[in-house]
C-alpha positions in Angstrom: 98.6 24.8 -154.1 99.8 21.5 -155.5 99.0 20.8 -159.1 99.8 17.1 -159.0 96.2 16.1 -159.7 96.3 18.2 -162.9 99.6 16.7 -163.9 98.1 13.2 -163.4 95.2 14.1 -165.6 97.6 15.1 -168.4 99.3 11.8 -168.1 96.1 9.8 -168.0 94.6 11.5 -171.1 97.5 10.2 -173.1 96.8 6.7 -171.8 93.0 6.9 -172.1 92.9 8.4 -175.6 96.1 7.6 -177.5 94.3 8.4 -180.8 94.0 12.0 -179.5 97.0 12.5 -177.2 99.7 10.0 -178.0 101.5 12.8 -180.0 101.5 15.2 -177.0 104.3 14.2 -174.7 103.3 15.0 -171.1 106.6 16.7 -170.5 106.9 18.5 -173.9 106.9 22.3 -173.9 105.1 23.5 -177.0 106.4 26.5 -178.9 103.3 28.5 -177.8 104.6 28.7 -174.3 106.6 31.9 -173.6 108.4 31.1 -170.4 111.4 33.5 -170.4 111.6 37.3 -170.5 113.2 37.0 -174.0 110.0 35.4 -175.4 107.4 37.9 -176.7 104.1 37.4 -174.9 100.5 38.7 -175.0 101.2 40.5 -171.8 103.8 42.7 -173.4 101.3 45.2 -174.7 99.7 45.6 -171.2 101.2 48.6 -169.3 102.1 48.5 -165.6 102.4 44.7 -165.2 105.6 43.1 -163.9 105.9 40.0 -166.1 109.2 39.0 -164.5 107.4 38.7 -161.1 104.8 36.4 -162.7 107.5 34.2 -164.4 109.4 33.9 -161.1 106.3 32.3 -159.4 107.2 28.6 -160.1 103.9 27.2 -158.9 101.9 29.6 -161.1 104.1 28.8 -164.1 103.6 25.1 -163.4 99.9 25.6 -163.4 100.0 27.4 -166.8 102.2 24.8 -168.4 100.0 21.9 -167.1 96.8 23.6 -168.1 98.3 24.2 -171.6 98.7 20.5 -172.0 95.3 19.6 -170.6 92.3 18.8 -172.9 88.9 17.4 -172.0 89.4 13.6 -172.1 85.8 12.8 -171.1 84.2 14.9 -173.8 86.9 14.0 -176.3 86.2 10.3 -175.9 82.6 10.9 -176.8 83.6 13.1 -179.8 85.8 10.3 -181.1 82.5 8.4 -181.8 81.9 10.8 -184.7 82.7 8.3 -187.4 80.2 5.8 -185.9 77.3 8.1 -185.1 78.0 11.4 -187.0 77.7 14.8 -185.4 73.9 14.8 -185.6 73.7 11.4 -183.8 76.1 12.6 -181.0 74.0 15.8 -180.6 70.7 13.9 -180.4 72.0 11.4 -177.8 73.5 14.2 -175.7 70.4 16.3 -175.8 68.3 13.3 -174.7 70.7 12.5 -171.9 70.5 16.0 -170.7 66.7 16.3 -170.8 65.6 12.8 -169.8 68.7 11.1 -168.3 71.3 8.9 -170.0 69.1 5.8 -169.4 66.6 7.2 -171.9 69.2 6.9 -174.7 68.8 3.6 -176.5 72.1 1.6 -176.2 73.8 4.6 -174.7 77.6 4.5 -175.4 79.8 4.1 -172.3 81.5 7.4 -173.4 78.2 9.2 -173.1 77.6 7.8 -169.7 81.0 8.9 -168.5 80.5 12.4 -170.0 77.2 12.8 -168.1 78.6 11.4 -164.9 81.4 13.9 -165.0 79.0 16.8 -165.3 76.6 15.5 -162.7 79.4 14.9 -160.1 79.1 18.4 -158.6 82.1 19.3 -156.5 81.7 20.1 -152.8 83.2 23.6 -153.3 80.1 24.7 -155.2 77.1 26.2 -153.3 74.1 25.9 -155.6 72.1 28.5 -153.6 74.9 31.0 -154.2 74.9 29.9 -157.9 71.2 30.7 -158.2 71.6 34.1 -156.5 74.6 34.9 -158.7 72.4 34.1 -161.8 69.8 36.5 -160.5 72.3 39.3 -160.7 74.2 38.1 -163.7 71.1 37.9 -165.9 70.7 41.7 -165.6 74.0 42.0 -167.6 73.0 39.2 -169.9 69.7 40.9 -170.8 70.7 44.5 -170.9 74.5 44.7 -171.7 75.8 41.4 -173.2 73.9 41.8 -176.6 75.9 45.0 -177.2 79.4 43.7 -176.1 79.4 40.0 -177.1 80.8 40.7 -180.6 83.7 42.6 -179.1 84.4 40.0 -176.5 84.3 37.3 -179.1 86.9 39.2 -181.2 89.3 39.0 -178.3 89.6 35.2 -178.7 91.1 35.8 -182.2 94.1 38.0 -181.2 96.6 35.1 -180.9 97.3 32.7 -183.7 98.2 29.8 -181.3 94.8 30.1 -179.6 92.7 30.9 -182.7 94.0 28.2 -185.1 91.7 25.4 -184.0 88.6 27.3 -185.0 90.2 28.6 -188.2 91.0 25.1 -189.3 87.4 24.1 -189.1 86.3 26.9 -191.4 83.5 27.5 -188.9 84.1 31.2 -188.4 83.9 32.6 -191.9 81.0 34.0 -193.8 77.5 33.6 -192.4 78.6 31.1 -189.7 80.4 33.9 -187.8 77.1 35.4 -186.9 75.8 32.1 -185.7 78.8 31.5 -183.5 78.4 35.0 -181.9 74.8 34.3 -181.2 75.4 30.8 -179.9 78.0 32.2 -177.4 75.5 34.8 -176.2 72.8 32.1 -176.0 75.0 29.9 -173.9 75.6 32.5 -171.3 72.0 33.6 -171.3 70.8 30.0 -170.8 73.0 29.6 -167.7 71.6 32.6 -166.0 67.9 31.8 -166.5 66.1 30.7 -163.3 67.3 27.2 -162.7 69.5 27.4 -165.7 72.4 25.4 -164.3 70.3 22.8 -162.6 70.6 19.2 -163.8 67.7 19.5 -166.1 68.2 23.3 -166.8 68.9 24.8 -170.2 72.3 26.0 -169.1 73.4 22.5 -168.2 72.5 21.3 -171.6 74.1 24.3 -173.3 77.4 23.6 -171.4 77.3 19.9 -172.5 76.8 21.0 -176.1 79.6 23.6 -176.0 81.9 20.9 -174.6 81.0 18.5 -177.4 81.6 21.3 -180.0 85.0 22.0 -178.5 85.9 18.3 -178.5 84.8 17.9 -182.1 87.0 20.8 -183.1 89.8 19.3 -181.1 89.4 15.9 -182.8 89.3 17.5 -186.3 92.3 19.8 -185.7 94.5 16.9 -184.6 93.5 14.9 -187.7 93.5 17.8 -190.1 97.2 17.6 -191.1 97.6 21.3 -190.3 98.2 20.8 -186.6 101.8 20.9 -185.4 101.9 19.1 -182.1 105.3 20.5 -181.2 104.3 24.1 -181.9 100.8 24.2 -180.5 100.3 21.4 -177.9 96.7 20.1 -177.7 94.0 22.2 -179.5 91.8 24.3 -177.2 93.6 23.4 -174.0 91.9 24.3 -170.7 94.1 27.3 -170.3 92.5 28.8 -173.4 89.0 28.1 -172.2 89.6 29.9 -168.9 89.5 33.5 -170.2 86.1 33.1 -171.8 84.6 31.4 -168.8 86.0 34.0 -166.3 85.9 37.2 -168.3 83.1 38.8 -166.2 84.9 37.6 -163.1 88.1 39.2 -164.2 86.4 42.6 -165.0 84.7 42.4 -161.6 87.9 41.6 -159.9 89.7 44.5 -161.5 86.9 46.8 -160.3 87.1 45.4 -156.8 90.8 45.9 -156.5 90.5 49.4 -157.9 88.0 50.2 -155.2 90.7 49.2 -152.6 88.9 45.9 -151.6 90.7 42.6 -151.1 87.5 40.5 -151.3 84.1 40.5 -153.1 80.9 41.8 -151.6 77.9 39.6 -151.2 76.5 40.2 -154.7 79.9 39.8 -156.3 80.6 36.6 -154.4 77.4 35.0 -155.7 78.3 36.0 -159.2 81.8 34.5 -158.8 80.2 31.3 -157.6 78.0 31.1 -160.7 81.0 31.7 -162.9 83.0 28.9 -161.2 80.2 26.4 -161.5 79.6 27.3 -165.1 83.3 26.7 -165.8 83.1 23.4 -164.0 80.3 22.3 -166.3 82.5 23.3 -169.2 85.2 21.0 -167.9 87.7 23.5 -166.3 89.6 22.3 -163.3 89.2 24.1 -160.0 92.9 25.1 -160.0 92.1 27.6 -162.8 89.1 29.1 -160.8 90.3 31.3 -157.9 87.8 32.5 -155.4 89.4 35.9 -154.6 89.9 39.0 -156.9 93.7 39.0 -156.7 93.7 35.3 -157.7 91.4 35.8 -160.6 93.5 38.7 -161.9 96.7 36.7 -161.4 95.6 33.7 -163.5 94.5 36.0 -166.3 97.8 37.8 -166.3 99.7 34.5 -166.1 98.0 33.1 -169.1 98.8 36.2 -171.1 102.4 36.2 -169.8 103.0 32.6 -170.9 101.2 32.8 -174.3 103.7 33.6 -177.1 102.6 36.7 -179.0 101.6 35.8 -182.6 99.1 37.6 -184.9 98.7 35.9 -188.3 96.6 38.0 -190.6 95.4 34.9 -192.6 94.2 33.3 -189.3 93.5 36.1 -186.8 92.8 39.0 -189.1 90.4 37.0 -191.2 88.5 35.8 -188.2 88.3 39.3 -186.7 87.1 40.9 -190.0 84.5 38.2 -190.6 83.1 38.6 -187.1 82.9 42.4 -187.4 81.2 42.1 -190.7 78.7 39.5 -189.6 75.1 40.5 -189.6 73.6 39.2 -186.4 70.0 40.1 -187.3 69.7 40.1 -191.1 65.8 39.9 -191.0 65.2 42.5 -188.3 63.9 45.2 -190.7 64.9 48.8 -190.9 64.9 49.5 -187.2 66.9 46.3 -186.5 69.5 47.2 -189.1 69.9 50.6 -187.5 70.2 49.0 -184.0 72.8 46.6 -185.4 74.9 49.5 -186.7 75.0 51.0 -183.2 75.8 47.6 -181.7 78.6 47.0 -184.2 80.1 50.4 -183.6 79.9 50.1 -179.8 81.4 46.5 -179.9 84.2 47.6 -182.2 85.2 50.5 -180.0 84.8 48.5 -176.8 87.1 45.8 -178.4 89.8 48.3 -179.2 89.7 50.0 -175.8 89.4 46.8 -173.7 91.6 44.4 -175.6 94.0 46.5 -177.6 94.6 49.1 -174.9 93.0 51.8 -177.1 95.6 51.3 -179.9 93.6 52.4 -182.9 96.7 52.1 -185.2 97.1 48.4 -184.2 93.4 47.9 -184.8 93.8 49.4 -188.3 96.6 47.0 -189.1 94.2 44.2 -188.2 91.7 45.5 -190.6 89.5 47.0 -187.9 88.6 50.4 -189.0 87.0 52.8 -186.6 85.2 55.6 -188.4 84.0 58.9 -187.1 80.4 57.5 -187.5 81.4 54.6 -185.2 82.6 57.1 -182.6 79.4 59.2 -182.8 77.2 56.1 -182.5 79.1 54.6 -179.7 79.5 57.7 -177.5 76.0 57.9 -176.1 75.7 54.1 -175.8 78.0 53.6 -172.8 76.3 55.9 -170.4 72.9 54.6 -171.5 73.8 50.9 -171.2 75.7 51.2 -168.0 73.1 53.6 -166.5 70.3 51.2 -167.3 72.2 48.2 -165.8 73.0 50.2 -162.6 69.3 51.3 -162.3 67.9 47.8 -162.7 70.5 46.4 -160.3 69.5 49.0 -157.7 65.8 48.2 -158.2 66.5 44.5 -157.9 67.8 45.1 -154.4 64.8 47.1 -153.1 62.4 45.0 -151.0 59.1 44.6 -152.7 60.6 45.5 -156.2 63.1 42.7 -156.5 60.6 40.1 -157.8 59.0 42.5 -160.2 62.4 43.7 -161.5 63.5 40.1 -162.0 60.4 39.2 -163.9 61.2 42.1 -166.3 64.8 41.0 -166.6 63.8 37.3 -167.3 61.2 38.3 -169.9 63.8 40.5 -171.6 66.4 37.7 -171.5 63.9 35.2 -173.0 63.2 37.7 -175.8 66.9 38.0 -176.4 67.2 34.2 -176.6 64.4 34.1 -179.2 66.4 36.6 -181.2 69.5 34.5 -181.0 67.6 31.7 -182.7 68.0 28.0 -181.9 71.7 27.3 -181.0 73.1 24.4 -182.9 76.6 24.3 -181.3 77.7 22.2 -184.3 81.3 22.3 -185.4 81.1 22.2 -189.1 84.3 20.4 -189.7 85.6 18.7 -192.8 
């Protein structure tokens, strides 16, 4: 696969947005890139992976380097209008454009028109029927499993100082805002799997636009903060850092597929992969980072870890991890809600340690993540309960005559979850 188109995008973003990208030379290799075996990487803690083989794949390495230099020029251009319109003004215009069309926005800026056009220009490699079918299956997880694992998955984005610094600079993930960010992330994924969620006028389409705006606002603020070292970090929130969040469910499914001895996805899995790829497209990711086969998905995940220099800064990473673990997601839920949250926090914590720290509880302790005996007792019965419930509902969804009834139950549950998440703001509180 040639990555010339991506390399051209990197060069163009510097020409199109010199205010944002003039400092980022298109050939510069930022310090964050670990491209030799002597460089410590995030893959070093993963057992049984041949990092040397990955580094020897020159096309794969070219992709990782290029995607590390790539931002989101179309959304960034819109975010650069912050001084003129303010964040609230940008949000209002974007929401109107998503719900009523860009022509409904009085004096719509050219940057907004370009942003909407990019999201509406659906690529020919996307099958919307498959996307909708994938959403039908994916919303089972979103309704019954995601609320109990989203905190742990969110924590995984803070394990590397190079990747975590942009959000730390904004101050948006400390104190009470940590809970809001976790719930906004859950709400985004939930919105995209509702019936018609990713359609042009669907809630998932709008949520994707809002997430892109938030990322771009953070990108703009980071580059102007005085704390961003271009030579060290490259562009803030590059596309290579957005890929893991967009494809995490695809990665886990790919690992399970390969473990089963299969080289391709089954019909249900294929539809879910199609949903994930389209959702990533709406978030601005290039197709080169969105493989169709399980081995390809696993390989880009490993390659990203293999080329990301290992770095854990307690003032950045540790503070974000601890703030997110301590966040109260449902402070007004009453006694039952507080008890449920204790179970959720325990389960998310242990899931985080096992899935992202390879079960290294000593390493977790050094990060300030303490796993108590009470956490273990609360989490132990949750895994079979949660997985068993998902598998049961998934089986019922495939039974003729029960599929529609089951889906109505899942959608109702998901909408109840969304009400619990509150109204997502997707506002980067920068400054």
